[in-house]
C-alpha positions as CSV (number, residue, x, y, z in Angstrom):
1,X,110.4,21.2,130.6
2,X,111.1,21.4,127.1
3,X,113.5,21.3,124.6
4,X,114.8,19.6,121.2
5,X,117.1,16.9,123.2
6,X,115.4,13.8,124.8
7,X,115.8,14.1,128.7
8,X,115.1,12.1,131.8
9,X,112.1,12.2,133.8
10,X,112.3,10.1,136.9
11,X,109.5,8.6,138.8
12,X,109.8,7.6,142.5
13,X,109.3,4.1,143.7
14,X,106.1,3.3,144.1
15,X,106.9,2.9,148.1
16,X,109.6,4.2,149.7
17,X,110.4,2.8,152.9
18,X,113.8,5.0,153.6
19,X,113.1,8.6,153.0
20,X,116.9,9.7,153.9
21,X,118.3,6.6,151.8
22,X,116.3,7.8,148.9
23,X,117.4,11.2,149.4
24,X,120.8,10.3,149.0
25,X,120.4,8.2,146.1
26,X,118.4,11.0,144.4
27,X,121.3,13.5,145.4
28,X,124.2,11.1,143.7
29,X,121.4,10.6,140.8
30,X,120.8,14.3,139.9
31,X,124.6,14.8,140.4
32,X,125.3,12.4,137.9
33,X,123.6,14.1,134.7
34,X,120.9,15.8,132.7
35,X,117.3,15.2,134.4
36,X,114.6,17.5,133.7
37,X,112.0,16.4,136.9
38,X,111.0,13.9,139.6
39,X,107.6,13.0,139.8
40,X,106.8,12.2,143.0
41,X,104.0,9.0,142.8
42,X,103.5,7.3,146.4
43,X,100.1,6.1,145.2
44,X,99.1,4.4,148.2
45,X,100.6,6.5,150.7
46,X,98.3,8.9,152.9
47,X,98.9,12.8,153.0
48,X,101.4,12.7,155.7
49,X,104.0,10.5,154.3
50,X,103.5,12.6,150.7
51,X,104.2,15.5,152.3
52,X,106.9,14.7,154.3
53,X,108.5,13.3,150.9
54,X,107.9,16.5,149.3
55,X,109.4,18.4,151.6
56,X,112.4,16.4,151.7
57,X,113.1,16.0,148.3
58,X,111.9,19.4,146.8
59,X,115.2,21.2,148.1
60,X,117.4,18.7,146.3
61,X,115.4,19.1,142.9
62,X,115.6,22.7,143.1
63,X,119.3,22.5,143.7
64,X,120.1,20.6,140.8
65,X,117.4,22.8,138.7
66,X,115.3,20.0,138.3
67,X,111.0,20.3,138.5
68,X,109.3,18.2,141.1
69,X,106.0,16.9,139.9
70,X,103.3,15.7,142.4
71,X,101.3,12.5,141.1
72,X,97.1,13.1,141.0
73,X,97.0,15.6,143.7
74,X,96.8,19.1,142.5
75,X,95.2,20.4,145.7
76,X,98.7,19.0,147.6
77,X,100.6,19.8,144.8
78,X,99.8,23.4,144.6
79,X,99.2,23.8,148.8
80,X,103.2,22.3,149.0
81,X,104.3,24.6,146.2
82,X,105.7,21.9,143.9
83,X,106.3,22.6,140.4
84,X,103.5,20.7,138.5
85,X,101.3,18.2,139.1
86,X,100.6,14.9,136.6
87,X,97.0,13.6,136.2
88,X,95.7,10.2,134.4
89,X,92.1,9.8,133.2
90,X,91.0,8.4,136.6
91,X,92.0,11.4,138.3
92,X,91.2,15.3,138.8
93,X,90.1,16.5,135.1
94,X,92.7,18.5,133.3
95,X,91.1,21.6,133.5
96,X,90.3,21.5,137.2
97,X,94.3,20.5,137.8
98,X,95.0,23.5,135.6
99,X,92.4,25.5,137.8
100,X,94.1,24.5,141.2
101,X,97.6,24.6,140.0
102,X,97.5,27.9,137.8
103,X,98.8,29.1,134.8
104,X,102.6,29.0,135.6
105,X,102.6,25.3,136.7
106,X,103.3,22.4,134.9
107,X,100.2,20.3,134.2
108,X,101.0,17.2,132.4
109,X,98.5,14.5,131.4
110,X,98.4,10.6,130.7
111,X,97.2,9.7,127.7
112,X,98.0,6.1,127.5
113,X,98.0,4.9,123.1
114,X,95.1,7.6,122.4
115,X,96.8,10.4,119.9
116,X,92.8,11.6,120.2
117,X,92.9,12.3,123.9
118,X,96.1,13.8,123.9
119,X,95.3,15.9,121.5
120,X,92.2,17.3,123.1
121,X,94.4,17.6,126.1
122,X,97.0,19.5,124.5
123,X,94.4,22.2,122.7
124,X,93.3,22.6,126.3
125,X,96.6,23.6,127.4
126,X,98.2,20.8,129.0
127,X,101.9,21.4,129.0
128,X,102.9,17.7,127.8
129,X,101.3,14.5,126.8
130,X,102.5,10.8,128.0
131,X,102.1,8.1,126.2
132,X,102.9,4.3,127.5
133,X,103.1,2.0,128.3
134,X,105.9,0.6,125.8
135,X,107.2,-2.0,128.0
136,X,106.1,-4.7,130.8
137,X,106.7,-2.2,134.0
138,X,107.8,-3.5,137.1
139,X,106.0,-0.5,139.0
140,X,102.3,-0.4,137.2
141,X,100.0,-2.5,135.9
142,X,99.7,-1.0,132.4
143,X,96.1,-0.8,131.0
144,X,97.3,-0.5,127.4
145,X,100.2,-0.9,125.6
146,X,101.4,1.7,123.5
147,X,103.8,1.3,119.8
148,X,106.7,3.9,119.7
149,X,104.8,5.1,116.1
150,X,102.8,7.3,118.4
151,X,105.6,9.2,119.1
152,X,106.7,9.6,115.6
153,X,103.4,11.0,114.4
154,X,103.0,13.1,117.5
155,X,106.5,14.5,117.1
156,X,105.9,15.5,113.2
157,X,102.4,17.0,113.9
158,X,102.6,19.0,117.1
159,X,105.3,21.1,119.4
160,X,103.8,19.5,122.4
161,X,106.3,17.9,124.1
162,X,105.5,13.9,124.7
163,X,106.7,11.8,127.5
164,X,107.3,8.2,127.2
165,X,106.1,5.8,129.9
166,X,106.2,2.6,131.1
167,X,109.1,-0.5,131.6
168,X,112.1,2.0,129.6
169,X,115.5,0.9,130.7
170,X,118.9,1.8,129.4
171,X,118.9,-1.3,127.3
172,X,115.4,-1.0,125.6
173,X,114.9,3.2,125.4
174,X,116.8,3.3,122.3
175,X,113.7,3.2,120.0
176,X,111.9,5.5,122.2
177,X,114.7,8.1,121.5
178,X,115.3,7.3,117.8
179,X,110.8,7.7,117.6
180,X,111.1,11.2,118.8
181,X,110.1,11.3,122.8
182,X,111.0,14.3,124.2
183,X,111.1,12.7,127.9
184,X,111.6,8.9,129.2
185,X,109.8,8.6,132.0
186,X,111.5,6.1,134.4
187,X,111.4,4.5,138.0
188,X,112.7,0.9,138.1
189,X,114.9,1.6,135.3
190,X,117.0,4.2,137.5
191,X,116.7,3.1,141.2
192,X,116.9,-0.4,140.6
193,X,119.7,-0.2,138.1
194,X,122.6,-2.6,138.9
195,X,125.2,-0.3,139.1
196,X,123.5,2.6,141.3
197,X,121.0,5.4,140.1
198,X,124.0,7.7,139.5
199,X,125.4,5.3,136.7
200,X,121.6,4.9,135.4
201,X,121.4,8.6,134.5
202,X,124.8,8.8,133.0
203,X,123.9,5.7,130.7
204,X,120.6,7.5,129.9
205,X,122.1,10.4,128.7
206,X,124.8,8.6,126.9
207,X,122.1,6.9,124.5
208,X,120.5,10.5,124.4
209,X,123.7,12.0,123.4
210,X,124.0,8.8,120.6
211,X,120.9,8.4,119.3
212,X,118.8,11.4,118.8
213,X,121.5,13.2,116.4
214,X,121.5,10.5,114.4
215,X,117.5,10.1,114.5
216,X,117.7,14.3,112.9
217,X,119.8,13.6,110.7
218,X,117.9,10.5,109.2
219,X,120.9,8.4,109.2
């Protein structure tokens, strides 16, 4: 999950009411353009629901060379063979998540607006750090608001990838791409896109292709 170009980091809706229909949307989205990973984030669902979602969605992800990351639960992620886990400040500590997942899995961490926390976790071995929220979100009440400058500083001072999260849409993402985000974590901005998830993936990738070369050249 690394690279010089900005990439899309999909997050599921907080509730999946029709898993079959969502699987079809995911198939369409992943077939429409580059996506780095899908995070299964079903915060209020019981383990049976989470297991069913992972088992349904993982083969679709892997068929498109897309990693499947589980939110919060390294125990379930390891048991289900997920490619990685994402943990926040109130979740399983990074060191414990790494112990459970093993050296080869992806373990990402939420750092909100704290470069100090991000640096500490990066030094511990986190595969990526996530900053946000950058914009108001319809899927999560953000405890903090981050400024794009944190992405600029991070990208200039470390090689550990950074993820921008929080209310990101095709219309507002350009500033985050230009600031140096390695990944944009998006939920409603894809699944709720007026023209459908596949069109959203194409639109995000068009922004990535257009903006990042300009940012690199200083134009």
